[in-house]
VEXLOTOR-519356 format. One record per residue (C-alpha): residue number from 1; residue in one letter; y negated, z, x negated. Coordinates in pm, 1 decimal. Each point is the difference from the previous one (the first is absolute). Last residue first. Layout:
% VEXLOTOR-519356
(NUM, 'A', (Y, Z, X))
...
***
This chain:
% VEXLOTOR-519356
(481, 'L', (-5791.9, -2013.0, -2320.0))
(480, 'K', (-260.1, 222.2, -122.7))
(479, 'P', (-262.9, -108.5, 236.9))
(478, 'Q', (-332.5, 9.8, -69.4))
(477, 'W', (-247.7, 110.1, 260.0))
(476, 'E', (-345.4, -64.7, -35.8))
(475, 'P', (-269.4, 269.0, -3.0))
(474, 'A', (-201.7, 16.8, 332.2))
(473, 'D', (-378.4, -41.6, -77.6))
(472, 'T', (-36.6, -159.4, 378.0))
(471, 'R', (123.4, 300.0, 137.9))
(470, 'F', (251.2, -10.6, 287.1))
(469, 'P', (113.5, 103.7, 337.2))
(468, 'R', (97.4, -265.4, 236.4))
(467, 'A', (-203.0, -84.6, 308.3))
(466, 'P', (173.3, 124.1, 332.8))
(465, 'L', (131.9, -192.6, 277.0))
(464, 'G', (-141.2, -62.2, 351.3))
(463, 'E', (-6.2, -382.3, 83.2))
(462, 'K', (-349.2, 10.8, -58.3))
(461, 'N', (60.8, 46.5, -394.8))
(460, 'F', (-77.8, 354.5, -96.0))
(459, 'F', (-219.0, 270.9, -186.7))
(458, 'N', (-51.5, 331.7, 199.5))
(457, 'S', (128.9, 194.6, -290.4))
(456, 'Q', (285.9, 271.6, -21.1))
(455, 'A', (-25.6, 124.5, -326.9))
(454, 'A', (140.5, 371.7, -51.8))
(453, 'E', (179.2, -74.3, -330.0))
(452, 'H', (-377.3, -162.9, -148.0))
(451, 'W', (-54.4, -363.0, -136.0))
(450, 'A', (-47.2, -128.3, 345.1))
(449, 'F', (-225.8, -276.1, -169.8))
(448, 'R', (-91.3, -51.6, -302.6))
(447, 'V', (-235.5, -214.9, -173.5))
(446, 'A', (-99.3, -25.4, -386.5))
(445, 'V', (-281.7, -143.8, -206.0))
(444, 'P', (-326.1, 19.0, 258.6))
(443, 'V', (-292.7, -78.8, -198.5))
(442, 'K', (-315.8, 236.8, 130.0))
(441, 'V', (253.4, 279.8, 150.8))
(440, 'G', (-209.4, 301.5, 109.5))
(439, 'P', (-92.5, -158.4, 360.4))
(438, 'A', (363.8, -118.3, 65.2))
(437, 'S', (139.3, -339.4, 60.5))
(436, 'V', (258.1, -171.6, 163.9))
(435, 'V', (35.4, -285.9, 175.2))
(434, 'V', (333.4, -149.2, 172.4))
(433, 'T', (90.4, -296.1, 41.3))
(432, 'R', (111.8, -265.6, 258.3))
(431, 'G', (-282.3, -10.8, 233.0))
(430, 'K', (-243.5, 266.0, -151.6))
(429, 'I', (178.5, 331.1, 69.5))
(428, 'V', (-217.4, 278.8, -180.4))
(427, 'A', (137.8, 287.3, -223.9))
(426, 'K', (-258.0, 272.5, -81.0))
(425, 'A', (116.9, 209.1, -283.4))
(424, 'P', (79.2, 318.0, -109.1))
(423, 'V', (41.3, 73.9, -355.5))
(422, 'F', (178.8, -84.6, -294.1))
(421, 'T', (-118.1, 70.9, -379.8))
(420, 'G', (132.2, -240.5, -247.7))
(419, 'D', (-322.0, 9.1, -213.6))
(418, 'A', (-37.2, -365.5, 75.1))
(417, 'G', (-50.8, -16.3, 382.1))
(416, 'A', (245.6, 190.5, 203.6))
(415, 'V', (84.2, -78.7, 374.7))
(414, 'T', (192.4, 166.4, 291.8))
(413, 'F', (105.1, -112.4, 388.3))
(412, 'W', (178.8, 229.2, 165.8))
(411, 'S', (-167.6, -97.9, 334.6))
(410, 'L', (-125.5, -291.1, 177.8))
(409, 'P', (-297.6, 72.5, 219.3))
(408, 'Q', (68.9, 96.8, 352.3))
(407, 'G', (151.1, -235.9, 279.9))
(406, 'D', (352.4, 184.7, 24.5))
(405, 'Y', (224.9, -287.9, -139.9))
(404, 'S', (-284.9, -152.9, -248.3))
(403, 'T', (104.5, -343.7, -26.2))
(402, 'L', (76.2, -301.2, -201.0))
(401, 'G', (118.7, -307.7, 168.7))
(400, 'S', (233.3, -209.6, 153.0))
(399, 'G', (319.4, 88.0, -252.2))
(398, 'I', (-195.1, 154.5, -318.5))
(397, 'H', (304.5, -26.6, -154.2))
(396, 'D', (-163.9, -51.6, -376.2))
(395, 'F', (-321.3, 137.0, -98.3))
(394, 'E', (-348.6, -70.8, -161.0))
(393, 'L', (-207.2, 289.2, -115.9))
(392, 'V', (-367.0, -57.0, -97.2))
(391, 'A', (-154.5, 263.2, -210.2))
(390, 'K', (-372.9, 65.8, 38.7))
(389, 'K', (-284.2, 118.7, -268.4))
(388, 'G', (-17.9, -379.9, -96.9))
(387, 'K', (241.9, -200.6, 143.7))
(386, 'V', (374.9, 110.9, -168.3))
(385, 'K', (289.7, -180.4, 113.7))
(384, 'M', (340.8, 198.4, 70.7))
(383, 'Q', (352.4, -170.2, 59.2))
(382, 'K', (307.4, -3.1, 256.1))
(381, 'Y', (25.2, 361.4, 180.7))
(380, 'V', (233.1, -8.3, 281.0))
(379, 'P', (-109.6, 18.1, 320.0))
(378, 'G', (259.8, 57.1, 262.4))
(377, 'A', (340.1, -103.3, 26.6))
(376, 'Y', (284.3, -164.0, 222.2))
(375, 'V', (-208.7, -262.9, 176.5))
(374, 'V', (256.4, -211.9, 191.8))
(373, 'K', (84.3, -367.1, 16.5))
(372, 'K', (365.2, 14.0, -37.1))
(371, 'S', (191.8, -125.1, -292.8))
(370, 'Y', (304.6, 212.9, 41.0))
(369, 'S', (30.0, 175.5, -329.0))
(368, 'K', (-386.3, 56.6, -99.5))
(367, 'A', (-152.0, 25.9, 332.8))
(366, 'L', (237.7, 162.7, 237.5))
(365, 'A', (108.8, 216.7, -307.7))
(364, 'V', (-350.1, 98.1, -6.3))
(363, 'N', (-75.9, 53.8, 330.2))
(362, 'A', (338.2, 195.9, 38.6))
(361, 'L', (-92.7, 259.1, -296.5))
(360, 'R', (-308.0, 30.8, 210.2))
(359, 'R', (201.2, 90.1, 294.3))
(358, 'G', (202.6, 248.6, -147.7))
(357, 'I', (-309.0, 190.4, -173.1))
(356, 'E', (-169.3, -29.4, 319.1))
(355, 'W', (289.3, 180.1, 178.4))
(354, 'K', (20.3, 252.0, -257.6))
(353, 'Y', (-326.0, 96.3, 75.2))
(352, 'T', (17.5, 382.8, -59.4))
(351, 'P', (-60.1, 37.6, -353.0))
(350, 'H', (229.9, 196.5, -154.9))
(349, 'I', (-177.3, 183.7, -324.4))
(348, 'D', (-196.6, 220.0, 212.1))
(347, 'A', (-281.6, 185.8, -141.7))
(346, 'I', (-198.8, -340.5, 15.1))
(345, 'S', (-28.6, -3.0, 399.9))
(344, 'D', (-32.4, -264.8, 265.3))
(343, 'V', (170.7, -236.7, -229.7))
(342, 'L', (58.9, -331.8, 97.4))
(341, 'D', (-329.9, -185.1, -136.1))
(340, 'T', (88.8, -14.4, -374.0))
(339, 'T', (320.3, -171.5, 80.1))
(338, 'V', (31.2, -349.2, -241.2))
(337, 'I', (262.3, -218.3, 27.6))
(336, 'M', (137.2, -139.6, -292.9))
(335, 'E', (218.8, -382.6, -126.8))
(334, 'T', (203.2, -111.9, -195.2))
(333, 'N', (190.6, -336.3, -102.3))
(332, 'P', (-90.4, -45.8, -356.2))
(331, 'I', (-123.1, 386.2, -127.6))
(330, 'K', (-355.5, -59.5, -119.9))
(329, 'L', (-4.6, 239.1, 346.3))
(328, 'A', (159.8, 265.7, -236.6))
(327, 'E', (-379.6, 74.9, -91.2))
(326, 'A', (-101.1, 124.7, 349.1))
(325, 'Q', (246.9, 296.0, -64.7))
(324, 'A', (-184.0, 96.2, -316.0))
(323, 'E', (-341.2, -49.9, 146.0))
(322, 'W', (112.3, 237.4, 311.3))
(321, 'F', (137.4, 223.3, -258.1))
(320, 'A', (-352.4, 18.0, -164.3))
(319, 'P', (-147.9, 92.5, 375.3))
(318, 'L', (260.2, 272.4, -21.3))
(317, 'T', (-123.1, 155.5, -299.5))
(316, 'E', (-391.6, -6.4, 57.2))
(315, 'T', (-46.9, 305.7, 188.4))
(314, 'T', (99.5, 144.1, -306.4))
(313, 'R', (386.5, 96.7, -93.9))
(312, 'P', (119.4, 239.9, -283.0))
(311, 'H', (422.3, -15.8, -11.8))
(310, 'K', (138.8, 343.3, -35.2))
(309, 'D', (-50.4, 100.3, 374.6))
(308, 'E', (-253.3, 76.5, 227.3))
(307, 'S', (-83.1, -220.6, 285.9))
(306, 'Q', (-351.2, -60.5, 127.2))
(305, 'S', (-28.0, -312.2, -221.9))
(304, 'Y', (260.2, -168.8, 193.2))
(303, 'A', (-241.9, 12.5, 344.7))
(302, 'F', (187.7, -263.3, 166.9))
(301, 'P', (-133.4, -399.5, 102.1))
(300, 'A', (290.6, -215.8, 62.0))
(299, 'I', (308.1, -162.5, -264.3))
(298, 'Q', (-28.2, -341.1, -35.5))
(297, 'V', (272.5, -183.6, 189.1))
(296, 'Y', (246.3, -269.8, -108.3))
(295, 'Y', (140.0, -309.6, 61.1))
(294, 'F', (279.9, -138.7, -243.9))
(293, 'P', (69.2, -360.6, 71.5))
(292, 'M', (345.1, -135.6, -135.2))
(291, 'E', (-106.7, -289.1, -286.0))
(290, 'R', (232.2, 116.4, -269.5))
(289, 'D', (332.2, 19.8, 198.0))
(288, 'K', (303.3, 73.4, -98.6))
(287, 'W', (31.9, 317.6, 193.9))
(286, 'I', (52.9, 225.5, -267.1))
(285, 'H', (-296.6, -198.0, -206.8))
(284, 'R', (-263.4, 35.4, 297.6))
(283, 'W', (79.0, 365.9, -8.3))
(282, 'T', (-15.5, 55.9, -372.3))
(281, 'N', (-325.7, -216.2, -52.8))
(280, 'I', (-176.7, 211.0, 287.3))
(279, 'L', (73.7, 297.4, -143.5))
(278, 'V', (-96.2, -87.4, -382.4))
(277, 'E', (-333.5, -96.8, 139.7))
(276, 'M', (-47.6, 286.3, 228.0))
(275, 'K', (102.5, 208.2, -364.6))
(274, 'D', (-270.3, -186.8, -162.8))
(273, 'T', (-285.2, 23.0, 290.5))
(272, 'Y', (61.7, 368.4, 4.9))
(271, 'D', (-21.8, 16.4, -369.5))
(270, 'F', (-368.6, -183.3, 57.5))
(269, 'T', (-81.8, 349.6, 139.2))
(268, 'E', (158.1, 336.5, 60.0))
(267, 'S', (-162.5, 326.6, 76.8))
(266, 'Q', (282.0, 147.0, 53.6))
(265, 'F', (-51.4, 87.7, 392.2))
(264, 'C', (-62.6, -383.3, 1.1))
(263, 'N', (410.6, -32.9, -69.8))
(262, 'T', (74.9, 232.2, 318.7))
(261, 'E', (-242.7, -216.9, 210.8))
(260, 'G', (122.4, -319.7, -98.5))
(259, 'Q', (242.5, -154.2, 277.9))
(258, 'Y', (-17.1, -226.3, 279.2))
(257, 'W', (230.4, -335.0, -97.5))
(256, 'L', (102.2, -299.6, 217.3))
(255, 'F', (265.1, -224.6, -103.9))
(254, 'G', (120.6, -345.3, 11.3))
(253, 'R', (139.5, -267.1, 214.5))
(252, 'M', (380.7, 128.8, 9.7))
(251, 'A', (353.2, -78.0, -133.3))
(250, 'F', (192.4, 287.2, -57.9))
(249, 'P', (46.6, -14.5, -383.9))
(248, 'A', (-23.6, 265.9, -36.9))
(247, 'L', (-28.7, 318.4, 244.1))
(246, 'P', (208.5, 244.2, -265.0))
(245, 'Q', (-285.0, -59.5, -224.3))
(244, 'I', (-279.4, 139.3, 203.3))
(243, 'M', (104.4, 330.9, 122.8))
(242, 'G', (223.2, 203.6, -273.1))
(241, 'Y', (-76.6, -217.1, -301.3))
(240, 'Y', (-337.0, -63.4, 52.5))
(239, 'F', (-31.2, 355.6, 178.5))
(238, 'K', (99.4, 173.8, -339.3))
(237, 'G', (-175.9, -236.6, -229.7))
(236, 'D', (-176.7, 282.2, -194.2))
(235, 'K', (110.9, 317.4, 112.3))
(234, 'I', (343.2, 60.9, -152.1))
(233, 'D', (211.1, 275.4, 180.3))
(232, 'G', (318.2, -203.0, 58.1))
(231, 'V', (-78.3, -384.1, -43.2))
(230, 'E', (343.0, 3.5, -121.6))
(229, 'E', (125.7, 159.2, 296.1))
(228, 'Q', (-146.3, -189.8, 194.5))
(227, 'T', (123.2, -334.2, -116.5))
(226, 'K', (-215.8, -209.0, -253.5))
(225, 'T', (-27.8, -347.1, 18.2))
(224, 'A', (-116.5, -256.6, -268.0))
(223, 'E', (-211.2, -302.1, 176.0))
(222, 'V', (-284.5, 97.2, -215.7))
(221, 'D', (167.8, -107.8, -342.6))
(220, 'F', (-187.8, 177.6, -252.4))
(219, 'G', (-31.7, -267.3, -280.9))
(218, 'Q', (-334.7, 193.2, -140.5))
(217, 'Q', (-107.3, 370.8, 156.6))
(216, 'G', (-313.9, -32.7, 129.0))
(215, 'K', (6.4, 351.1, 106.2))
(214, 'L', (-33.9, -54.5, 332.7))
(213, 'A', (281.6, -232.8, 2.6))
(212, 'E', (212.5, 255.7, -167.9))
(211, 'E', (-95.0, 265.4, 270.6))
(210, 'P', (137.7, -257.9, 277.1))
(209, 'A', (-293.8, -44.3, 270.8))
(208, 'W', (-48.1, 213.8, 335.0))
(207, 'R', (-21.7, 358.8, -150.9))
(206, 'E', (-236.3, -107.3, -234.8))
(205, 'I', (-293.8, -116.1, 289.0))
(204, 'H', (13.7, 417.4, 68.2))
(203, 'S', (146.3, 130.6, 312.2))
(202, 'G', (-141.7, 247.6, 231.0))
(201, 'S', (177.5, -88.3, 300.8))
(200, 'V', (278.2, -251.7, -27.7))
(199, 'S', (-15.1, -358.4, 128.1))
(198, 'A', (319.7, -261.6, 59.5))
(197, 'A', (-113.6, -163.8, 340.4))
(196, 'I', (155.2, -341.9, 87.2))
(195, 'I', (-157.1, -205.7, 272.1))
(194, 'G', (175.5, -261.1, 213.6))
(193, 'I', (-194.0, -289.1, 170.7))
(192, 'P', (121.7, -224.5, 279.5))
(191, 'I', (-270.2, -285.9, 96.7))
(190, 'N', (-289.6, 24.7, 188.9))
(189, 'L', (-179.3, -79.5, -287.7))
(188, 'Q', (-349.5, 178.8, 127.3))
(187, 'Q', (177.8, 274.1, 214.5))
(186, 'H', (262.2, 58.2, -271.3))
(185, 'L', (-182.7, -9.8, -285.9))
(184, 'K', (-215.8, 283.2, 179.2))
(183, 'E', (278.4, 229.7, 54.8))
(182, 'A', (161.7, -74.8, -345.8))
(181, 'F', (-320.3, 122.3, -130.7))
(180, 'F', (-40.9, 304.5, 263.5))
(179, 'F', (346.7, 102.6, -78.7))
(178, 'G', (-69.1, 18.5, -386.5))
(177, 'P', (-290.6, 181.7, 52.1))
(176, 'A', (178.1, 206.1, 230.6))
(175, 'S', (269.0, 58.0, -200.2))
(174, 'F', (337.6, 143.2, 129.8))
(173, 'D', (42.2, 332.5, 183.8))
(172, 'K', (-37.7, -82.7, 370.0))
(171, 'V', (77.5, -367.2, -66.8))
(170, 'A', (376.4, -2.4, 101.7))
(169, 'E', (-28.9, 185.6, 253.7))
(168, 'Y', (-310.8, -103.0, 150.1))
(167, 'D', (152.9, -369.0, 2.1))
(166, 'A', (-28.9, -259.0, -278.1))
(165, 'E', (350.9, -111.7, -34.6))
(164, 'E', (203.4, 167.2, -230.4))
(163, 'W', (177.4, -110.2, -376.0))
(162, 'A', (167.1, 349.0, -93.3))
(161, 'T', (-1.6, 283.2, -171.2))
(160, 'P', (251.6, 280.1, -102.4))
(159, 'L', (-133.6, 269.2, -191.3))
(158, 'G', (195.6, 32.0, -357.0))
(157, 'G', (344.7, 106.0, -60.4))
(156, 'K', (-20.4, -151.6, -355.6))
(155, 'K', (-357.8, -26.0, -52.9))
(154, 'Y', (-158.6, -357.0, 115.4))
(153, 'H', (-190.3, 176.1, 285.6))
(152, 'D', (-94.3, 262.6, -199.6))
(151, 'K', (-361.5, -82.9, 25.2))
(150, 'K', (-7.4, -172.8, 330.2))
(149, 'V', (-0.7, -416.2, 50.5))
(148, 'L', (-126.4, -21.9, 365.2))
(147, 'F', (121.9, -330.2, 168.6))
(146, 'V', (-236.4, -175.9, 284.8))
(145, 'R', (72.0, -335.3, 211.9))
(144, 'I', (-250.9, -134.4, 223.7))
(143, 'N', (137.7, -275.3, 227.3))
(142, 'P', (112.5, 272.6, 259.0))
(141, 'Y', (-347.1, 172.2, -12.5))
(140, 'D', (-11.8, 266.6, 227.9))
(139, 'I', (-283.7, 304.3, -78.1))
(138, 'K', (-28.6, 173.4, 348.6))
(137, 'K', (-42.2, 358.8, -192.7))
(136, 'I', (-254.8, -127.0, -227.2))
(135, 'E', (-215.6, -84.4, 297.5))
(134, 'E', (54.1, 379.2, 116.6))
(133, 'E', (-43.2, 163.1, -348.2))
(132, 'S', (-325.7, -220.1, 16.9))
(131, 'P', (-80.5, -317.8, -168.9))
(130, 'G', (-269.2, -46.3, -195.4))
(129, 'K', (-377.9, -3.0, 65.9))
(128, 'S', (-256.4, -52.4, -263.0))
(127, 'R', (-282.5, 151.9, -202.6))
(126, 'K', (9.8, 365.4, 131.6))
(125, 'A', (351.2, 36.3, 49.7))
(124, 'D', (146.1, 52.3, 337.2))
(123, 'A', (355.5, -82.4, -81.5))
(122, 'Y', (25.9, 223.9, -270.0))
(121, 'K', (301.4, 166.4, 110.7))
(120, 'A', (200.3, -323.6, 16.7))
(119, 'S', (-19.0, -51.8, -361.0))
(118, 'K', (208.4, 262.3, -60.7))
(117, 'N', (294.3, -76.4, 235.6))
(116, 'M', (-65.4, -380.8, -144.0))
(115, 'T', (70.3, 166.0, -372.2))
(114, 'F', (-199.2, 21.1, -305.7))
(113, 'E', (236.7, -135.9, -259.2))
(112, 'M', (-239.7, -238.5, -100.7))
(111, 'N', (-256.0, 252.6, -65.0))
(110, 'S', (284.3, 255.9, -155.7))
(109, 'Q', (64.9, -229.7, -275.6))
(108, 'G', (88.9, -369.8, -63.9))
(107, 'S', (222.0, -245.4, 161.2))
(106, 'C', (-34.3, -296.6, 273.8))
(105, 'L', (310.0, -286.9, -3.8))
(104, 'W', (-65.0, -345.9, 183.7))
(103, 'V', (214.5, -228.5, 158.9))
(102, 'E', (-80.1, -274.8, 245.0))
(101, 'G', (200.9, -165.2, 261.4))
(100, 'V', (380.0, -31.1, 80.4))
(99, 'L', (160.8, 195.1, 235.3))
(98, 'L', (347.2, 185.5, -9.6))
(97, 'N', (161.4, 186.0, 290.7))
(96, 'E', (376.0, -6.1, -193.7))
(95, 'L', (93.8, 79.8, -328.7))
(94, 'R', (389.4, -23.5, 13.4))
(93, 'I', (205.9, 125.0, -325.6))
(92, 'T', (368.7, -148.1, -39.1))
(91, 'N', (263.7, 129.1, -233.1))
(90, 'T', (174.5, -118.0, -304.1))
(89, 'G', (-286.5, -236.9, -13.2))
(88, 'A', (-216.4, -102.6, 309.4))
(87, 'I', (-375.8, 51.7, 22.6))
(86, 'T', (-115.8, -103.9, 367.9))
(85, 'M', (-383.9, -55.4, 117.2))
(84, 'V', (-67.0, 16.5, 364.5))
(83, 'A', (-319.8, -154.6, 188.4))
(82, 'P', (-244.5, 135.4, 213.3))
(81, 'T', (-281.6, -261.1, 94.2))
(80, 'A', (-327.1, 45.1, -113.1))
(79, 'S', (45.1, -270.0, -256.6))
(78, 'T', (-205.9, -122.1, -301.1))
(77, 'Q', (162.7, -260.1, -206.0))
(76, 'L', (248.8, 148.4, -285.6))
(75, 'P', (36.4, -76.6, -408.2))
(74, 'D', (318.2, -93.3, -98.8))
(73, 'L', (240.3, 309.8, -41.9))
(72, 'V', (20.7, 120.7, -341.2))
(71, 'V', (364.4, 141.6, -75.5))
(70, 'Q', (42.6, 336.2, -209.1))
(69, 'W', (299.0, 193.2, -111.8))
(68, 'K', (32.9, 321.3, -210.8))
(67, 'G', (302.4, 146.7, -96.5))
(66, 'D', (-36.1, 40.9, -390.8))
(65, 'A', (233.6, -220.2, -80.9))
(64, 'G', (-169.5, -236.1, 256.1))
(63, 'A', (55.7, -38.7, 365.2))
(62, 'K', (43.1, -371.2, 104.2))
(61, 'A', (-250.2, -184.3, 225.6))
(60, 'R', (-1.6, -213.9, 293.5))
(59, 'K', (-261.6, -128.3, 269.5))
(58, 'E', (-13.8, -114.8, 298.7))
(57, 'Q', (-282.5, -124.3, 188.7))
(56, 'K', (1.7, -158.3, 361.8))
(55, 'G', (-112.6, 314.4, 150.5))
(54, 'F', (85.9, 292.3, -290.1))
(53, 'T', (328.2, 52.0, -131.1))
(52, 'V', (51.5, 159.2, -327.0))
(51, 'T', (350.5, -34.3, -169.2))
(50, 'V', (72.8, 226.6, -306.2))
(49, 'E', (332.5, -98.4, -248.0))
(48, 'E', (123.5, 288.7, -130.9))
(47, 'G', (1.7, 15.8, -412.4))
(46, 'A', (-100.8, 358.9, -63.3))
(45, 'A', (53.7, 145.9, 317.6))
(44, 'A', (-338.5, 0.0, 198.7))
(43, 'T', (-346.7, 80.3, -2.5))
(42, 'G', (-351.0, -74.0, 124.6))
(41, 'W', (-209.6, -326.6, 51.1))
(40, 'V', (-189.2, -228.9, 244.1))
(39, 'P', (-287.3, -186.6, -140.4))
(38, 'L', (-256.4, -196.8, 237.9))
(37, 'P', (-153.3, -313.3, -179.1))
(36, 'K', (-372.0, -12.0, 161.4))
(35, 'D', (-117.2, -155.9, 305.8))
(34, 'R', (69.0, 301.8, 221.3))
(33, 'Q', (64.9, 391.2, -98.9))
(32, 'L', (274.1, 146.7, 213.8))
(31, 'V', (-95.0, 270.3, 258.9))
(30, 'M', (259.2, 292.5, 40.5))
(29, 'N', (158.7, 81.9, 308.4))
(28, 'S', (364.6, 76.8, -195.5))
(27, 'Q', (-13.6, 58.4, -355.7))
(26, 'L', (-63.4, -86.5, -348.4))
(25, 'I', (-229.9, 241.9, -126.8))
(24, 'K', (281.1, 272.8, -97.8))
(23, 'P', (163.3, -264.2, -235.6))
(22, 'L', (305.1, -151.9, 144.8))
(21, 'A', (379.1, 67.8, -82.9))
(20, 'V', (339.7, -234.3, 14.9))
(19, 'D', (264.5, 248.0, -24.9))
(18, 'A', (208.0, 4.4, -312.0))
(17, 'Q', (-111.3, 382.0, -114.7))
(16, 'V', (91.1, 107.8, 356.5))
(15, 'R', (359.5, -193.4, 19.7))
(14, 'Y', (94.3, 124.8, -335.7))
(13, 'A', (-68.7, 355.7, 101.1))
(12, 'L', (177.6, -76.2, 322.4))
(11, 'L', (308.2, -114.3, -207.6))
(10, 'V', (-16.7, 277.8, -273.4))
(9, 'F', (12.5, 224.3, 282.6))
(8, 'L', (262.0, -111.3, 228.5))
(7, 'A', (206.8, -34.1, -352.1))
(6, 'C', (-86.8, 369.2, -82.0))
(5, 'F', (108.9, 92.8, 382.3))
(4, 'F', (341.6, -165.4, -1.4))
(3, 'L', (99.8, 163.3, -370.9))
(2, 'N', (-99.3, 321.7, 158.6))
(1, 'M', (209.5, -106.8, 281.7))
***
C-alpha cells in the first residue's frame, strides 16, 4: 500500500510539473491590445508542445529546457464581442470573455494608488466636482477591465487578483487616476479599455527599476529576472522585480506614472531626471518597444520646507524638482501634465482632484497616441526677449489664448536684473505673449514663474489648463547615459 501511494504521489507531482501554466496577468475577462503583436507565454514540461488558439489564429511553441514557452499572435482588430482563447498541452486552459482594445499600465506611489473610494469623499471639492459615493456605486462599464497588482501579488501564496469588469466592487479599491483615465478614453474612443494598476505608497523611484541599471552597470541584462526569494529585503528594484517585470511582455499601448514626492523630500534635482531615464528605458526594453508612450504627472504644490528631517529644504526645493521632472520631457515620446491648480491645501500631500488628473492624462493620450484634436497642456515657456525695461515671454501650448482664470493680475511672476535678486513682477498678457517688469529692475536678466512650493498661479490658457512653472535662468540637464 505504501508503494502504491508513493507511486501515486510521484505521478501527481509529475502531472503538476507538466501542466501548462500561465502568468497571473493572462486571465479571463482581460482586454487584449489591438494592432500590435500579442505575446502569450507560460510554462510547461520541457519539450512539451503548446497550442494557443484565438479566433482564426492557431500558434504553436515547444517549452524550452527551462520549461518556458511563448507564441506571438498576429495583431488583432478592435472587438467588443467577448471571445475565448484556449491554451492546450497536456492540459487545456480556457480564457473567456476576452475583448480587444487599448491597454495601459499606471504606476507610482500613493497619489497613483489613491483609490476610488477615497476620491468619492472629495466630490464637493472647491475647484471641480467629482463623482459622489452614490455615483461611484453605480459605475458599470462592462467594456472597461481593471487589473490591480498588489505588493505581495507575486509572492508564493500572495493575494489572488483578476481581470474584472469595471463595476463598483472592482473599482472601489482601484487607482482613481487610472480609472478616470480609462473612463475618458473609453468614452472618447468607444472601444474596450484595459487598465493595470501597480503602485506602492511612499515608494522611491529607485524601487521601480533594477538596481544594476540605476548604478549604470555596463552589460547588465535588464531582462534578467529575480524571484521573490532572491529579491528578499533589497530596496532598489524591489517593486520592479515584484510588480512590473512579471507583467512583461503583456501587450500594451503605454505607461502612466505618478510619483516623485518621496524623492522630492530628499531634495533631488537632475539626479531624479537620470533615474526617470533609466526607468523609462528599462520598461520600454522589457516590452521590446523603444517608442512606448510614457505620460506622467508633475507633482502638486506642498509645504516640503516645513517638514523636518535630515534633508534641508527651502520653498524652492519643489520648483527645482518640478524642473527635473520637466527635463525628462527630452526623453522621446514622453509628456507631462501640470497640477498646480489641483490643490486645496498645501498641507495635504494627496491632492483632491484625482478625476482631473486621470482626465488630463487621458487628454494627453488622446492627442499624442490617438491623434485627436485635444488641447492637453497649458502654457509652456518658449523664450524671452528683452525690450528696454521689460521682458517679453513667448509660450507654446497657448490653445485659443492666454488668460487669467480669475480675471485678476497674473500671479507668481518674479524678475531679476544684473544683481540676480528676484523681486515680485507685474505680468501682463499681450496677445500671445506675457510682458514682465518691475520698478526696480532697469534691465531684466531672468524671469521666474511659480518658483515657490505654494505657487498656485492664475496664469492659464483659455482651455482651463495651468501654465507650467519655469525659470528662464534654468541650468540644462546633462543625461548620464
